[in-house]
C-alpha positions, 0 to 999 in steps of 0.5 A: 330136682328134689333128688339132686338137692338131697344128694347135695345136702348129704354130701355137704353134711358129710364133707363138713363132718370130715373137715370138723373131725380133722380139725378137732384132732389137731391138738391130740398128741404129746407136746413138750416145751420150756417156759420163760424160766427154763422149766420143761413142761409136757402136755398129753392130749388124748382123743378121749378128751383126757389130758395129762401134764408134767408141771414142775417135774410132777407127772399128773396122769389125767386118767387116773391120778391119786391125790397125796395129802390134804382133805382128798388124800387117796382119792382119784382125780382126773383131768379132761379138756375141751377145745373150742377151735372156733375162737381166735386164739383157740380156747381150751378148758382144763377140767379137774374132776374128782371121783366121788361115789363112782361119779366124776365131780367137777372141782374146777377149771383152768382156762387157756388159749392156744395158737398153732404156729405149725402142725408140730408147734403151738403156743399155749397160755394158761391163765392163773387168774380164773379169767381167760386171756384174750390174746398173747401179750406181755401181761401173760408172757410168764404163763405162756409156753411154746410146745413142740409135738413129740408124738402124734398118738394117732 
């Protein structure tokens, strides 16, 4: 009887891990879309939690972005993301990092929410107020973009 319970527990744990690993990779890939003004945006979510994006025509390489101008001119910046699939809508934190003395130093976070419309389409709302939106509505319509997967990167 003890042996059966152990096997059941191990199988349950393994099955849970497989489900979790499949769910967390759902966002990985290249996504493109247009905002309400017609500006095209591109987001790339890598499996190592780096993110790259194109905003207003400028590509920001999340793994190795050289800053041009300002007090951090010439320094290397990075952009990472954390996804919480347990919330509805999904919570995403974009984390801006600066490489200082060979260490990643967090400089700020952009809070977002996402909702998968299908496996190849998602709605993303990025908050510019420093507070995460609770849902998609008329108040955050201007910060919302519908993205379509253009490459799965897997």
